[in-house]
Each structure stands twice: as structure tokens, then as C-alpha cells.
N, CA, C and O atoms as CSV, one atom per row, in Angstrom:
chain,resi,resn,atom,element,x,y,z
A,1,MET,N,N,122.165,65.159,97.120
A,1,MET,CA,C,122.124,66.230,97.657
A,1,MET,C,C,122.881,66.272,99.076
A,1,MET,O,O,122.570,65.393,99.879
A,2,ALA,N,N,123.920,67.290,99.480
A,2,ALA,CA,C,124.404,66.859,100.996
A,2,ALA,C,C,123.614,67.631,101.147
A,2,ALA,O,O,123.086,68.184,100.182
A,3,ARG,N,N,123.191,67.989,102.782
A,3,ARG,CA,C,122.469,68.734,103.536
A,3,ARG,C,C,123.301,69.617,104.484
A,3,ARG,O,O,124.135,68.779,104.827
A,4,ILE,N,N,123.612,70.657,105.088
A,4,ILE,CA,C,124.525,71.449,105.869
A,4,ILE,C,C,123.474,72.680,106.091
A,4,ILE,O,O,122.925,73.470,105.322
A,5,SER,N,N,123.448,72.449,107.652
A,5,SER,CA,C,122.956,73.460,108.318
A,5,SER,C,C,121.579,74.033,107.837
A,5,SER,O,O,121.076,75.156,107.851
A,6,GLY,N,N,121.123,72.635,107.348
A,6,GLY,CA,C,119.649,72.545,106.911
A,6,GLY,C,C,119.064,72.818,105.565
A,6,GLY,O,O,117.902,72.799,105.158
A,7,ILE,N,N,120.071,73.047,105.060
A,7,ILE,CA,C,120.377,73.844,103.356
A,7,ILE,C,C,120.645,72.634,102.389
A,7,ILE,O,O,121.490,71.780,102.659
A,8,GLU,N,N,120.119,72.615,101.605
A,8,GLU,CA,C,120.499,71.015,100.290
A,8,GLU,C,C,121.516,71.948,99.627
A,8,GLU,O,O,121.430,73.176,99.635
A,9,LEU,N,N,122.135,71.491,99.261
A,9,LEU,CA,C,123.710,72.348,98.758
A,9,LEU,C,C,123.332,71.146,96.950
A,9,LEU,O,O,123.106,69.959,96.716
A,10,PRO,N,N,123.484,72.512,96.097
A,10,PRO,CA,C,123.373,71.650,94.968
A,10,PRO,C,C,124.636,71.163,94.041
A,10,PRO,O,O,125.672,71.692,93.638
A,11,SER,N,N,123.700,69.240,93.850
A,11,SER,CA,C,125.026,68.596,93.949
A,11,SER,C,C,125.612,68.637,92.717
A,11,SER,O,O,126.083,67.524,92.483
A,12,ASN,N,N,125.826,69.488,91.716
A,12,ASN,CA,C,126.326,69.394,90.509
A,12,ASN,C,C,127.284,70.514,90.648
A,12,ASN,O,O,128.138,70.515,89.761
A,13,LYS,N,N,127.385,71.533,91.576
A,13,LYS,CA,C,128.445,72.330,91.274
A,13,LYS,C,C,129.551,72.695,92.276
A,13,LYS,O,O,129.114,72.837,93.418
A,14,LYS,N,N,130.689,72.855,92.157
A,14,LYS,CA,C,132.008,72.294,93.220
A,14,LYS,C,C,131.426,73.203,94.711
A,14,LYS,O,O,130.759,74.201,94.986
A,15,ILE,N,N,132.364,71.839,95.555
A,15,ILE,CA,C,131.415,72.697,96.900
A,15,ILE,C,C,132.484,73.900,97.165
A,15,ILE,O,O,132.451,74.417,98.282
A,16,LEU,N,N,133.097,74.212,96.548
A,16,LEU,CA,C,133.783,75.632,96.776
A,16,LEU,C,C,132.686,76.635,96.688
A,16,LEU,O,O,132.680,77.633,97.409
A,17,PHE,N,N,131.513,76.315,95.580
A,17,PHE,CA,C,130.943,77.262,95.385
A,17,PHE,C,C,130.115,77.432,95.458
A,17,PHE,O,O,129.562,78.495,95.175
A,18,ALA,N,N,129.241,75.669,96.216
A,18,ALA,CA,C,128.294,75.020,96.840
A,18,ALA,C,C,127.839,76.293,98.335
A,18,ALA,O,O,126.954,77.116,98.567
A,19,LEU,N,N,129.404,75.620,99.193
A,19,LEU,CA,C,128.963,76.368,100.307
A,19,LEU,C,C,128.134,77.930,100.739
A,19,LEU,O,O,127.268,78.053,101.604
A,20,PRO,N,N,128.554,78.740,100.080
A,20,PRO,CA,C,127.873,80.186,99.971
A,20,PRO,C,C,126.744,79.913,99.875
A,20,PRO,O,O,126.091,80.860,100.313
A,21,TYR,N,N,125.989,78.966,99.470
A,21,TYR,CA,C,124.084,79.218,99.401
A,21,TYR,C,C,123.940,78.927,100.978
A,21,TYR,O,O,122.728,78.886,101.193
A,22,VAL,N,N,124.571,78.732,102.045
A,22,VAL,CA,C,124.371,78.821,103.525
A,22,VAL,C,C,124.537,80.153,103.392
A,22,VAL,O,O,125.476,80.644,102.765
A,23,TYR,N,N,123.144,81.180,104.289
A,23,TYR,CA,C,123.230,82.386,104.778
A,23,TYR,C,C,125.012,82.560,105.829
A,23,TYR,O,O,125.811,81.778,106.344
A,24,GLY,N,N,124.954,83.188,105.764
A,24,GLY,CA,C,126.391,83.803,106.495
A,24,GLY,C,C,127.839,83.576,106.050
A,24,GLY,O,O,128.796,84.300,106.322
A,25,ILE,N,N,127.846,82.178,105.143
A,25,ILE,CA,C,129.125,81.771,104.517
A,25,ILE,C,C,129.551,82.093,103.319
A,25,ILE,O,O,129.456,81.131,102.556
A,26,GLY,N,N,130.082,83.259,102.713
A,26,GLY,CA,C,130.811,83.493,101.382
A,26,GLY,C,C,131.747,82.534,101.160
A,26,GLY,O,O,132.052,81.458,101.674
A,27,PRO,N,N,132.305,83.544,99.813
A,27,PRO,CA,C,133.722,82.557,99.173
A,27,PRO,C,C,134.709,82.557,100.014
A,27,PRO,O,O,135.011,81.388,100.251
A,28,THR,N,N,135.452,83.393,100.662
A,28,THR,CA,C,136.573,83.565,101.722
A,28,THR,C,C,136.368,82.314,102.624
A,28,THR,O,O,136.959,81.234,102.632
A,29,LEU,N,N,135.162,82.882,103.520
A,29,LEU,CA,C,135.023,81.904,104.404
A,29,LEU,C,C,134.357,80.362,104.071
A,29,LEU,O,O,134.293,79.605,105.039
A,30,ALA,N,N,133.978,79.979,103.071
A,30,ALA,CA,C,134.227,79.135,102.277
A,30,ALA,C,C,135.151,78.438,102.103
A,30,ALA,O,O,134.973,77.312,102.567
A,31,LYS,N,N,136.798,78.707,101.275
A,31,LYS,CA,C,137.957,78.271,101.471
A,31,LYS,C,C,138.055,78.060,102.314
A,31,LYS,O,O,137.987,76.835,102.420
A,32,LYS,N,N,138.266,78.697,103.561
A,32,LYS,CA,C,138.718,78.811,104.999
A,32,LYS,C,C,138.949,77.794,105.528
A,32,LYS,O,O,139.964,77.156,105.804
A,33,ILE,N,N,136.864,77.569,105.783
A,33,ILE,CA,C,136.592,76.126,106.343
A,33,ILE,C,C,136.719,74.810,105.342
A,33,ILE,O,O,136.550,73.689,105.823
A,34,LEU,N,N,137.058,75.000,103.772
A,34,LEU,CA,C,137.415,73.398,103.171
A,34,LEU,C,C,139.445,73.202,103.632
A,34,LEU,O,O,140.191,72.268,103.924
A,35,ASP,N,N,139.537,74.268,103.501
A,35,ASP,CA,C,141.134,73.784,104.179
A,35,ASP,C,C,141.317,73.511,105.119
A,35,ASP,O,O,142.211,72.685,105.305
A,36,GLU,N,N,140.521,74.088,106.335
A,36,GLU,CA,C,140.739,73.277,108.334
A,36,GLU,C,C,140.412,72.256,108.063
A,36,GLU,O,O,141.151,71.349,108.447
A,37,VAL,N,N,139.065,71.851,107.220
A,37,VAL,CA,C,138.313,70.244,107.244
A,37,VAL,C,C,139.624,69.411,106.338
A,37,VAL,O,O,139.860,68.214,106.502
A,38,LYS,N,N,140.304,70.196,105.489
A,38,LYS,CA,C,141.109,69.544,104.342
A,38,LYS,C,C,140.337,68.345,103.924
A,38,LYS,O,O,140.464,67.145,104.167
A,39,VAL,N,N,139.094,69.375,102.885
A,39,VAL,CA,C,138.400,68.656,101.566
A,39,VAL,C,C,139.046,69.383,100.957
A,39,VAL,O,O,139.613,70.356,101.453
A,40,ASP,N,N,139.107,68.955,99.372
A,40,ASP,CA,C,139.087,69.424,98.284
A,40,ASP,C,C,138.846,70.185,97.947
A,40,ASP,O,O,137.741,69.941,98.432
A,41,SER,N,N,138.640,71.609,97.239
A,41,SER,CA,C,137.530,72.278,96.756
A,41,SER,C,C,137.445,72.378,95.585
A,41,SER,O,O,136.902,73.311,94.994
A,42,ASP,N,N,138.018,71.342,95.049
A,42,ASP,CA,C,137.946,71.317,93.487
A,42,ASP,C,C,136.481,69.933,93.381
A,42,ASP,O,O,135.767,69.729,92.399
A,43,LYS,N,N,136.446,69.415,94.336
A,43,LYS,CA,C,135.308,68.251,94.858
A,43,LYS,C,C,133.863,69.128,94.441
A,43,LYS,O,O,133.403,70.263,94.563
A,44,ARG,N,N,133.566,68.064,93.984
A,44,ARG,CA,C,131.776,68.421,93.243
A,44,ARG,C,C,130.941,67.544,94.628
A,44,ARG,O,O,131.218,66.415,95.034
A,45,VAL,N,N,130.104,68.273,95.038
A,45,VAL,CA,C,129.212,68.001,96.146
A,45,VAL,C,C,128.748,66.756,95.909
A,45,VAL,O,O,128.846,66.074,96.930
A,46,LYS,N,N,128.101,65.940,94.637
A,46,LYS,CA,C,127.811,64.452,94.526
A,46,LYS,C,C,129.250,64.107,95.139
A,46,LYS,O,O,129.263,63.733,96.311
A,47,ASP,N,N,130.327,64.190,94.523
A,47,ASP,CA,C,131.437,63.018,94.656
A,47,ASP,C,C,131.269,63.149,96.126
A,47,ASP,O,O,131.132,61.994,96.529
A,48,LEU,N,N,131.219,63.848,96.986
A,48,LEU,CA,C,131.290,63.963,98.603
A,48,LEU,C,C,131.102,62.643,98.919
A,48,LEU,O,O,130.277,61.989,98.280
A,49,SER,N,N,131.990,61.957,100.154
A,49,SER,CA,C,131.722,61.102,100.730
A,49,SER,C,C,130.919,61.233,102.225
A,49,SER,O,O,130.851,62.373,102.686
A,50,ASP,N,N,130.437,60.360,102.839
A,50,ASP,CA,C,129.989,60.542,104.285
A,50,ASP,C,C,130.639,61.149,104.939
A,50,ASP,O,O,130.107,62.199,105.300
A,51,SER,N,N,131.948,60.920,105.417
A,51,SER,CA,C,132.596,61.299,106.160
A,51,SER,C,C,133.032,62.883,105.984
A,51,SER,O,O,132.998,63.684,106.918
A,52,GLU,N,N,133.495,63.244,104.486
A,52,GLU,CA,C,134.045,64.422,104.355
A,52,GLU,C,C,132.395,65.171,104.829
A,52,GLU,O,O,132.348,65.818,105.875
A,53,ILE,N,N,131.405,65.041,104.157
A,53,ILE,CA,C,130.132,65.976,104.617
A,53,ILE,C,C,130.190,66.178,106.173
A,53,ILE,O,O,130.233,67.212,106.841
A,54,SER,N,N,130.178,64.830,106.538
A,54,SER,CA,C,130.575,64.969,108.309
A,54,SER,C,C,131.228,66.136,108.786
A,54,SER,O,O,130.817,67.067,109.479
A,55,LYS,N,N,132.618,65.831,108.136
A,55,LYS,CA,C,133.456,67.113,108.404
A,55,LYS,C,C,133.746,67.948,108.203
A,55,LYS,O,O,134.745,68.491,108.675
A,56,LEU,N,N,132.628,68.614,107.037
A,56,LEU,CA,C,132.344,69.834,106.638
A,56,LEU,C,C,131.284,70.191,107.737
A,56,LEU,O,O,131.292,71.290,108.291
A,57,GLN,N,N,130.451,69.297,108.001
A,57,GLN,CA,C,129.219,70.068,108.681
A,57,GLN,C,C,129.804,70.661,110.313
A,57,GLN,O,O,129.740,71.827,110.700
A,58,LYS,N,N,130.276,69.669,110.954
A,58,LYS,CA,C,131.277,70.177,112.492
A,58,LYS,C,C,131.797,71.474,111.971
A,58,LYS,O,O,131.619,72.447,112.704
A,59,GLY,N,N,132.603,71.721,110.474
A,59,GLY,CA,C,133.046,73.258,110.309
A,59,GLY,C,C,132.368,73.932,110.561
A,59,GLY,O,O,132.414,74.628,111.575
A,60,VAL,N,N,131.310,73.951,109.519
A,60,VAL,CA,C,130.484,75.023,109.473
A,60,VAL,C,C,129.525,75.060,111.279
A,60,VAL,O,O,129.147,76.187,111.599
A,61,ASP,N,N,129.302,74.262,111.983
A,61,ASP,CA,C,128.700,74.009,113.313
A,61,ASP,C,C,129.336,75.558,114.062
A,61,ASP,O,O,128.810,76.489,114.672
A,62,SER,N,N,130.715,75.223,113.633
A,62,SER,CA,C,131.651,76.104,114.579
A,62,SER,C,C,131.545,77.847,113.831
A,62,SER,O,O,132.368,78.751,113.975
A,63,ILE,N,N,130.360,77.873,113.104
A,63,ILE,CA,C,130.730,79.579,112.751
A,63,ILE,C,C,128.798,79.081,113.288
A,63,ILE,O,O,128.229,78.037,113.607
A,64,VAL,N,N,128.338,80.769,113.090
A,64,VAL,CA,C,127.128,81.476,113.689
A,64,VAL,C,C,126.936,81.821,112.016
A,64,VAL,O,O,127.480,82.676,111.316
A,65,VAL,N,N,125.756,80.604,111.644
A,65,VAL,CA,C,125.178,80.326,110.026
A,65,VAL,C,C,123.624,80.712,110.284
A,65,VAL,O,O,123.238,80.929,111.432
A,66,GLU,N,N,122.801,80.784,109.240
A,66,GLU,CA,C,121.561,80.530,108.645
A,66,GLU,C,C,120.805,81.359,109.990
A,66,GLU,O,O,121.226,82.414,110.466
A,67,GLY,N,N,119.755,80.703,110.399
A,67,GLY,CA,C,118.765,81.575,111.361
A,67,GLY,C,C,119.215,82.586,112.645
A,67,GLY,O,O,118.778,83.643,113.102
A,68,ASP,N,N,120.218,81.764,112.937
A,68,ASP,CA,C,120.749,82.516,114.262
A,68,ASP,C,C,121.807,83.495,114.222
A,68,ASP,O,O,122.197,84.238,115.123
A,69,LEU,N,N,122.269,83.358,112.860
A,69,LEU,CA,C,122.393,84.781,112.515
A,69,LEU,C,C,121.902,85.916,111.881
A,69,LEU,O,O,122.254,87.095,111.922
A,70,ARG,N,N,120.838,85.208,111.162
A,70,ARG,CA,C,119.817,86.478,110.882
A,70,ARG,C,C,119.064,86.868,112.485
A,70,ARG,O,O,119.088,88.004,112.957
A,71,ARG,N,N,118.401,85.644,113.184
A,71,ARG,CA,C,118.052,86.325,114.500
A,71,ARG,C,C,119.206,87.343,115.108
A,71,ARG,O,O,118.806,88.486,114.887
A,72,ILE,N,N,120.461,87.374,115.778
A,72,ILE,CA,C,121.482,88.435,115.993
A,72,ILE,C,C,121.493,89.188,115.149
A,72,ILE,O,O,121.576,90.291,115.690
A,73,VAL,N,N,121.444,89.350,113.620
A,73,VAL,CA,C,121.028,90.716,112.891
A,73,VAL,C,C,120.277,91.509,113.025
A,73,VAL,O,O,120.514,92.714,112.945
A,74,GLN,N,N,119.124,90.962,113.276
A,74,GLN,CA,C,117.289,91.784,113.810
A,74,GLN,C,C,117.584,92.290,115.001
A,74,GLN,O,O,117.331,93.491,115.093
A,75,GLN,N,N,118.296,91.486,116.502
A,75,GLN,CA,C,118.067,91.970,117.554
A,75,GLN,C,C,119.485,93.295,117.453
A,75,GLN,O,O,119.337,94.445,117.866
A,76,ASN,N,N,120.265,92.973,117.069
A,76,ASN,CA,C,121.282,94.122,116.548
A,76,ASN,C,C,120.416,95.284,116.015
A,76,ASN,O,O,120.633,96.380,116.531
A,77,ILE,N,N,119.291,95.194,114.879
A,77,ILE,CA,C,118.865,96.300,114.480
A,77,ILE,C,C,117.849,96.607,115.205
A,77,ILE,O,O,117.202,97.543,114.737
A,78,ARG,N,N,117.511,96.234,116.039
A,78,ARG,CA,C,115.813,96.278,117.340
A,78,ARG,C,C,116.807,97.103,118.362
A,78,ARG,O,O,116.288,98.118,118.827
A,79,ARG,N,N,117.848,96.889,118.688
A,79,ARG,CA,C,118.581,97.569,119.707
A,79,ARG,C,C,118.709,98.906,119.446
A,79,ARG,O,O,118.359,99.813,120.200
A,80,LEU,N,N,119.420,99.061,117.930
A,80,LEU,CA,C,119.863,100.420,117.320
A,80,LEU,C,C,118.402,101.486,117.744
A,80,LEU,O,O,118.218,102.591,118.254
A,81,GLU,N,N,117.654,100.472,117.227
A,81,GLU,CA,C,116.083,101.571,116.965
A,81,GLU,C,C,115.153,101.576,118.443
A,81,GLU,O,O,114.053,102.126,118.368
A,82,GLU,N,N,115.554,100.997,119.744
A,82,GLU,CA,C,115.331,101.055,120.881
A,82,GLU,C,C,115.993,102.441,121.489
A,82,GLU,O,O,115.340,103.458,121.724
A,83,ILE,N,N,117.475,102.281,121.707
A,83,ILE,CA,C,118.005,102.965,122.377
A,83,ILE,C,C,118.596,104.557,121.487
A,83,ILE,O,O,119.383,105.386,121.942
A,84,GLY,N,N,117.874,104.576,120.079
A,84,GLY,CA,C,117.497,105.864,119.260
A,84,GLY,C,C,118.645,106.414,118.627
A,84,GLY,O,O,118.522,107.621,118.419
A,85,THR,N,N,119.588,105.979,118.300
A,85,THR,CA,C,120.421,105.894,117.536
A,85,THR,C,C,120.132,106.738,116.201
A,85,THR,O,O,118.961,107.073,116.023
A,86,TYR,N,N,120.967,107.064,115.370
A,86,TYR,CA,C,120.376,107.517,113.949
A,86,TYR,C,C,120.414,106.904,113.044
A,86,TYR,O,O,119.956,107.399,112.015
A,87,ARG,N,N,120.980,105.542,113.010
A,87,ARG,CA,C,121.411,104.406,112.499
A,87,ARG,C,C,119.738,103.443,112.492
A,87,ARG,O,O,119.088,103.140,111.491
A,88,GLY,N,N,119.310,103.067,114.327
A,88,GLY,CA,C,117.671,102.951,114.378
A,88,GLY,C,C,116.900,103.564,113.347
A,88,GLY,O,O,116.246,103.039,112.447
A,89,LEU,N,N,117.129,105.034,113.692
A,89,LEU,CA,C,116.016,105.866,113.250
A,89,LEU,C,C,115.942,105.343,111.697
A,89,LEU,O,O,115.026,104.619,111.309
A,90,ARG,N,N,116.966,105.773,110.887
A,90,ARG,CA,C,117.332,105.218,109.606
A,90,ARG,C,C,116.493,103.754,108.877
A,90,ARG,O,O,115.852,103.561,107.844
A,91,HIS,N,N,116.964,102.814,110.190
A,91,HIS,CA,C,116.243,101.786,109.760
A,91,HIS,C,C,114.860,101.644,109.781
A,91,HIS,O,O,114.132,100.914,109.108
A,92,ARG,N,N,114.520,102.724,110.952
A,92,ARG,CA,C,112.729,102.140,111.073
A,92,ARG,C,C,111.896,103.195,109.668
A,92,ARG,O,O,110.714,103.160,109.326
A,93,LYS,N,N,112.621,103.748,109.305
A,93,LYS,CA,C,112.107,105.258,108.039
A,93,LYS,C,C,112.609,104.384,106.507
A,93,LYS,O,O,112.722,104.864,105.380
A,94,ASN,N,N,112.824,103.094,106.922
A,94,ASN,CA,C,113.371,102.673,106.154
A,94,ASN,C,C,113.864,103.288,104.513
A,94,ASN,O,O,113.327,103.292,103.406
A,95,LEU,N,N,115.227,103.795,105.095
A,95,LEU,CA,C,115.950,104.567,104.588
A,95,LEU,C,C,117.383,104.068,104.272
A,95,LEU,O,O,117.432,102.843,104.377
A,96,PRO,N,N,118.617,104.654,103.903
A,96,PRO,CA,C,119.989,103.986,103.751
A,96,PRO,C,C,120.193,104.448,105.078
A,96,PRO,O,O,119.517,105.384,105.503
A,97,SER,N,N,121.348,103.701,106.017
A,97,SER,CA,C,121.510,104.644,106.816
A,97,SER,C,C,122.955,104.275,107.497
A,97,SER,O,O,123.219,104.172,108.695
A,98,ARG,N,N,124.251,104.022,105.768
A,98,ARG,CA,C,125.174,104.894,105.710
A,98,ARG,C,C,125.614,106.026,104.812
A,98,ARG,O,O,126.454,105.973,103.914
A,99,GLY,N,N,124.900,107.057,105.214
A,99,GLY,CA,C,125.369,108.220,103.998
A,99,GLY,C,C,124.872,108.386,102.629
A,99,GLY,O,O,124.617,109.499,102.168
A,100,GLN,N,N,124.736,107.332,101.995
A,100,GLN,CA,C,124.340,107.287,101.181
A,100,GLN,C,C,123.418,108.867,100.926
A,100,GLN,O,O,122.864,109.649,101.698
A,101,ARG,N,N,123.608,108.818,99.446
A,101,ARG,CA,C,122.142,110.405,98.975
A,101,ARG,C,C,120.721,109.974,99.089
A,101,ARG,O,O,120.850,108.858,99.592
A,102,THR,N,N,119.718,110.131,98.965
A,102,THR,CA,C,118.490,109.808,99.090
A,102,THR,C,C,117.839,110.745,97.760
A,102,THR,O,O,117.160,110.189,96.897
A,103,ARG,N,N,118.111,112.098,97.720
A,103,ARG,CA,C,117.708,112.726,97.220
A,103,ARG,C,C,117.500,112.378,95.460
A,103,ARG,O,O,116.379,112.771,95.138
A,104,SER,N,N,118.090,111.895,94.515
A,104,SER,CA,C,117.830,111.035,93.558
A,104,SER,C,C,117.911,109.452,93.411
A,104,SER,O,O,117.342,108.807,92.530
A,105,ASN,N,N,118.858,108.847,94.602
A,105,ASN,CA,C,118.745,107.665,94.421
A,105,ASN,C,C,118.307,106.485,95.769
A,105,ASN,O,O,117.341,106.913,96.401
A,106,ALA,N,N,118.695,105.485,96.154
A,106,ALA,CA,C,117.878,104.700,97.387
A,106,ALA,C,C,116.373,104.052,97.191
A,106,ALA,O,O,115.469,103.884,98.010
A,107,ARG,N,N,116.478,103.694,95.501
A,107,ARG,CA,C,114.934,103.057,95.243
A,107,ARG,C,C,114.937,101.785,96.039
A,107,ARG,O,O,113.886,101.412,96.562
A,108,THR,N,N,116.058,101.081,96.170
A,108,THR,CA,C,115.466,99.782,96.950
A,108,THR,C,C,114.863,99.602,98.113
A,108,THR,O,O,113.970,98.785,98.337
A,109,LEU,N,N,115.472,100.571,99.074
A,109,LEU,CA,C,114.802,100.707,99.886
A,109,LEU,C,C,113.356,101.775,100.595
A,109,LEU,O,O,112.578,101.691,101.545
A,110,ARG,N,N,113.606,102.666,99.546
A,110,ARG,CA,C,112.186,103.550,99.842
A,110,ARG,C,C,111.434,103.237,98.835
A,110,ARG,O,O,110.506,103.992,98.547
A,111,GLY,N,N,111.614,102.331,98.258
A,111,GLY,CA,C,110.586,101.336,97.110
A,111,GLY,C,C,110.455,102.058,96.037
A,111,GLY,O,O,111.246,102.906,95.625
A,112,LYS,N,N,109.010,101.583,95.364
A,112,LYS,CA,C,108.874,102.068,93.985
A,112,LYS,C,C,108.268,104.051,94.093
A,112,LYS,O,O,107.580,104.606,94.950
A,113,ARG,N,N,108.791,104.495,93.069
A,113,ARG,CA,C,108.989,106.158,93.036
A,113,ARG,C,C,106.898,106.274,92.767
A,113,ARG,O,O,106.225,106.008,91.772
A,114,LEU,N,N,106.557,106.691,93.920
A,114,LEU,CA,C,105.378,107.838,93.590
A,114,LEU,C,C,105.390,109.117,92.932
A,114,LEU,O,O,106.207,109.983,93.246
A,115,THR,N,N,104.758,109.235,92.278
A,115,THR,CA,C,104.558,110.891,91.658
A,115,THR,C,C,103.874,111.877,91.873
A,115,THR,O,O,102.839,112.170,91.274
A,116,VAL,N,N,104.405,112.500,92.778
A,116,VAL,CA,C,103.265,114.016,92.743
A,116,VAL,C,C,103.353,114.682,92.312
A,116,VAL,O,O,104.415,115.177,91.934
A,117,GLY,N,N,102.029,115.152,92.088
A,117,GLY,CA,C,101.463,116.136,91.162
A,117,GLY,C,C,100.195,115.862,91.052
A,117,GLY,O,O,99.676,115.380,92.059
A,118,ALA,N,N,99.310,116.077,89.819
A,118,ALA,CA,C,98.103,115.567,89.191
A,118,ALA,C,C,97.772,114.462,89.339
A,118,ALA,O,O,98.429,113.597,88.762
A,119,ILE,N,N,96.499,114.032,90.262
A,119,ILE,CA,C,95.782,112.781,90.249
A,119,ILE,C,C,95.098,112.648,88.579
A,119,ILE,O,O,95.052,113.603,87.804
A,120,LYS,N,N,94.731,111.614,88.343
A,120,LYS,CA,C,94.048,111.084,87.310
A,120,LYS,C,C,92.911,111.157,87.122
A,120,LYS,O,O,92.513,110.255,87.860
A,121,LYS,N,N,91.566,111.802,86.415
A,121,LYS,CA,C,90.419,112.398,86.111
A,121,LYS,C,C,89.593,110.977,87.129
A,121,LYS,O,O,88.933,111.384,88.085
A,122,GLU,N,N,89.632,109.595,86.947
A,122,GLU,CA,C,88.864,108.711,87.329
A,122,GLU,C,C,89.297,108.981,89.157
A,122,GLU,O,O,88.235,109.210,89.736
A,123,ILE,N,N,90.087,109.004,89.819
A,123,ILE,CA,C,90.626,108.749,90.683
A,123,ILE,C,C,90.117,109.694,91.373
A,123,ILE,O,O,89.598,109.453,92.463
A,124,ALA,N,N,90.185,111.126,90.781
A,124,ALA,CA,C,89.660,112.072,91.795
A,124,ALA,C,C,88.245,112.019,91.876
A,124,ALA,O,O,87.678,112.350,92.917
A,125,ALA,N,N,87.379,111.485,90.490
A,125,ALA,CA,C,86.125,111.263,90.711
A,125,ALA,C,C,85.362,110.574,91.681
A,125,ALA,O,O,84.236,110.754,92.144
A,126,LYS,N,N,86.709,109.313,91.974
A,126,LYS,CA,C,86.287,108.215,93.061
A,126,LYS,C,C,86.127,109.285,94.354
A,126,LYS,O,O,85.084,109.547,94.953
A,127,LEU,N,N,87.137,109.686,94.541
A,127,LEU,CA,C,87.426,110.642,95.606
A,127,LEU,C,C,86.153,111.504,95.633
A,127,LEU,O,O,85.474,111.441,96.658
A,128,GLU,N,N,85.793,112.210,94.745
A,128,GLU,CA,C,84.229,113.287,95.149
A,128,GLU,C,C,83.081,112.071,95.498
A,128,GLU,O,O,82.389,112.275,96.496
A,129,THR,N,N,82.878,110.991,94.832
A,129,THR,CA,C,81.541,110.519,95.181
A,129,THR,C,C,81.975,110.314,96.615
A,129,THR,O,O,81.307,111.028,97.364
A,130,ALA,N,N,83.128,109.365,97.427
A,130,ALA,CA,C,83.157,109.512,98.358
A,130,ALA,C,C,83.023,110.143,99.313
A,130,ALA,O,O,82.617,109.690,100.383
A,131,VAL,N,N,83.312,111.200,99.120
A,131,VAL,CA,C,83.376,112.117,99.788
A,131,VAL,C,C,82.126,112.872,99.955
A,131,VAL,O,O,82.010,113.612,100.932
A,132,ALA,N,N,80.882,112.718,98.823
A,132,ALA,CA,C,79.957,112.942,98.779
A,132,ALA,C,C,78.809,112.035,99.583
A,132,ALA,O,O,77.833,112.415,100.231
A,133,LYS,N,N,79.370,110.487,99.252
A,133,LYS,CA,C,78.899,109.719,100.203
A,133,LYS,C,C,78.463,109.907,101.967
A,133,LYS,O,O,77.466,109.827,102.684
A,134,ASP,N,N,80.073,110.233,102.082
A,134,ASP,CA,C,80.313,110.171,103.567
A,134,ASP,C,C,79.311,111.854,104.376
A,134,ASP,O,O,78.910,112.034,105.526
A,135,ALA,N,N,79.242,112.651,103.286
A,135,ALA,CA,C,78.649,113.906,103.575
A,135,ALA,C,C,77.223,113.725,103.571
A,135,ALA,O,O,76.555,114.588,104.141
A,136,ALA,N,N,76.446,112.432,102.848
A,136,ALA,CA,C,75.309,112.307,102.952
A,136,ALA,C,C,74.812,111.455,103.992
A,136,ALA,O,O,73.668,111.440,104.447
A,137,ALA,N,N,75.773,110.762,104.313
A,137,ALA,CA,C,75.727,109.738,105.831
A,137,ALA,C,C,75.648,111.116,106.556
A,137,ALA,O,O,74.475,111.382,106.818
A,138,ALA,N,N,76.185,111.702,106.805
A,138,ALA,CA,C,76.656,112.574,107.923
A,138,ALA,C,C,75.630,113.387,108.143
A,138,ALA,O,O,75.604,113.531,109.365
A,139,GLY,N,N,74.609,114.115,107.574
A,139,GLY,CA,C,73.846,114.841,107.422
A,139,GLY,C,C,73.644,115.312,106.676
A,139,GLY,O,O,72.827,116.198,106.926
A,140,GLY,N,N,74.023,115.259,105.397
A,140,GLY,CA,C,73.471,116.103,104.138
A,140,GLY,C,C,74.296,117.265,103.941
A,140,GLY,O,O,74.046,118.056,103.033
A,141,LYS,N,N,75.643,117.483,105.040
A,141,LYS,CA,C,76.041,118.937,104.988
A,141,LYS,C,C,77.525,118.399,104.185
A,141,LYS,O,O,78.311,117.460,104.312
A,142,GLN,N,N,77.407,119.338,103.493
A,142,GLN,CA,C,78.933,119.142,102.329
A,142,GLN,C,C,80.166,119.532,103.006
A,142,GLN,O,O,79.888,120.579,103.591
A,143,PRO,N,N,81.219,119.272,103.197
A,143,PRO,CA,C,82.570,120.244,103.668
A,143,PRO,C,C,82.711,121.394,102.743
A,143,PRO,O,O,83.618,122.210,102.907
């Protein structure tokens, strides 16, 4: 297995499809890097020589990837939140920031659906007993 930018690339895949395992490198950028360092894109990772791996490492090092890229993205989001932009507000509330509707969709950001309405009898009974215990501890007065 070849190690590029701290990521172990799968050895049985072609290098063109293995490079996108590095955060910040997509298929187009992978092709561009391979053309730039003159490595055949049809070669498998296990068939790469040490010199080709070092060429690839140098090509990837010229691009912001992995932890540095994640840190930059987080700083950009934090900056938007601090200056009080609409996008920052949407990030803070965990809602979509690019104009998508939220009435019926946006489940990925909003989380699991919570049903509003009648609660189960067991939960209601637990709530009543908790209120009764609190009232008894406070002096026997119920709200």
C-alpha cells in the first residue's frame, strides 16, 4: 500500500481511482496530478515504483489537502458565524445554507424526525411522578 499525505491508498485499485481517497482530491484533480507528474493513470497502486510514489507525493504536496483543508473550511464557517451573516446563522442552527426548502426535507442537517403531538402513556406517567417527587421535596406543594 502506498501512503500519500498520511492516507493509505488501496493497493488493488488503479491510481486514478485511489487518489480521491485523499480528502480534497476528486477525480478531475487526480487526473490533473497524474498528467502533471507523468504517471500512467491505468497503473495499479501496488505496481507503482518508489520514484513514482515520491513524484505523486510531491504533486499532492503542492495542493491543500486533508487536515489543512479541513481546518481552513472550519475557519471559514466560524468566520461566517462570528460576523453574523445569514449563512453563518444557518450553520449555527444546523439548517441548509443554500436556499433549500426545510418544511418537508433537509433531514440530513435537521436530524431524525421528532413527532410533535400526543406522548405515550408511559412517558406521561414518568413525567407526573417526577413532578410529584419534586413537589414533595419542595415542601409538599404541587403546582
